[in-house]
Structure formats: C-alpha cells, structure tokens
N, C-alpha and C positions, 0 to 999 in steps of 0.2 A: 497432455490427461486433458479431455475437456472440461467443460464448467460442471458439468451436469455429472458428468461420472467423478469428481471430486467433490460435491455437495453429495452424493449418494453415500458413496464410504465414509464421508465426513456424519453423517447422522450416522451409519451404523457404528462407527466406535463410538457417538455421543449420547445412542439410543435415544432415539427421531424426536431431541427436545433442544433446540438450539437458538440461541439468538447473539443478530449480527450488528455490528452497529457499523456502518460506512461514513465515509468520508468522499465525499462528489466532487469533479470541475473542482479539486482545490490549483488554483495555476502562478506557480511560482516561474522568474526568470532565473537561470543561472549557466554558466557555464560548461557547457560538457558537449563531446565530441573530437572523436578523431582525425578530421579532416580540418587539411592547412585553415578554410573559411571560415569552420567553427573556432578555432583559437583567437582568445584574446575578446569574443564577443560571447554576451547573454544570447538565450533560447526561453521562446515560453516552454514551459514545459504541465500537460496536466497531467495531476494524479487523482484515480480514483482508488481507494482501499472499502477494501469489509476486513475485520477483524470479527472473526467465527469464537464465540464462547458457548460451554458447554450449558443446557438448558433453559427453561422459555418462564422464572420464575417474574415477580414481582416483589423489589429489593425488599429487605427488612423496612428500612425506611426509607419515604420520599426523599434521601440528601445525596449530594453529590459523592458523597466519599464511600454510599455503599456502591459505587459501579465504576465501572474503566472509564475515566472522563475524555470526550470526543476530541478535548484540546490533545491529551496525550499524543494522536495521531501527527495532527500537525505539528505540535513540538518534532516528534521524530520526525520530520521527513525536515524541517527547516535544520533540523541539526544537524543531520546527512548533509544539507546544502553547502551551510554556511563552511568557506572559508577553507575549502579542498574540492577542486579541478576534480572532475572526473573525467572518464573517455566515453566510458558505453553505457548504455541506460542499462545493460545487465548486472554491469557488476551494482550502479546504484540501486536499482529492483533487491538484489540479494543482500543485501547490506538495509537494507529498510526491513526484508522480512523477518533478516535474524531481530534486526530492534523490537519490532511490531510480535514479536513473539514471546518476546520476557517475561510482560504479566503471568502470574500463575492461571489466569483468569482465561488467556489468548489458547484455543485449543490449534487454531488452525488460522492462517492469514491471507489472503489474495490481493496483489501489486499488481500497479498498471501505471506505469510512465508513460503519457505519448508526447514527442515533438509536435508542437503545435506550425512550426510556421518552416519546414524543409524543402516546401517543393508550391508553383506559382498555382497551381492547380485548386488548392485547397485540402489535398491528400493529405492525410495525419502518417506518422510511424511509430512502432511504440514496443514495448516489451511488457508482455501480465507473467507474473510466476507467481506457482501459488504452492503453500505444503501447510503437512499436517502435521502436528509438533509430533515426536517420538515421544 
C-alpha cells in the first residue's frame, strides 16, 4: 500500500482529524544482518517513525503527561536493539510496529529502518512498514 493510500484510509478511520508524532533521522549502531560479513559487527541504522493519533486538539493542560511523550519512540527503539541480535530489518520493524501501537492513543504507526553503510556508492537499503490498529 502506498503512503498516500494509507493516510487516506487512516483519515477516514479517525474522521479527518489527526495528529502525527514524528521521530526523524534517529541513528543507532547495532548488530543486524544475515550475511557472514554482518556477523559480529555493528552497522548504522536510521529510524524514521510516525505515530498517528486520532484528533488534532490542544491538550487539556500544557504539560508533558497530557500527551504521548516523544521519548517513548526512542525508548522503544532502544529497547528493541538492546542485547538481542536481529537478522532481518523486517523482523525489527515488525516488532517496533507492535510496540509502538500499544498506547491507547496510537491508531496507526509507520516505521522505516535504513541500513546506511551497505554500499560503497552511498546508496541505502531499508524496510518500511505501516499498520492501522484493529
């Protein structure tokens, strides 16, 4: 599904009022990959995340405990990459979708994980998944 179609379906679901929390360009070093050359070494992985929340209103109070904290996103990424080796970006991204959809506020999530240093020519590879909460 294309991003535009995903967002169209999402807006229909929430009644055309939507807030998006974003984390962009969050780069971590982690061990990931199935190739022999990827075993025992770390790679730079960039994460870009959108958490979609129904509604577009001002919080009741101008206080952090009235909204989903942005550090929640970074914390879930750090939790997923700590101490557990992952072979596939697809596995990592799918696990992150599950975790980031847990807060009741979240109605949908988009996660992109990109390997930054795979090719000498500077091209990148990655995985993007989007999911609406049931």
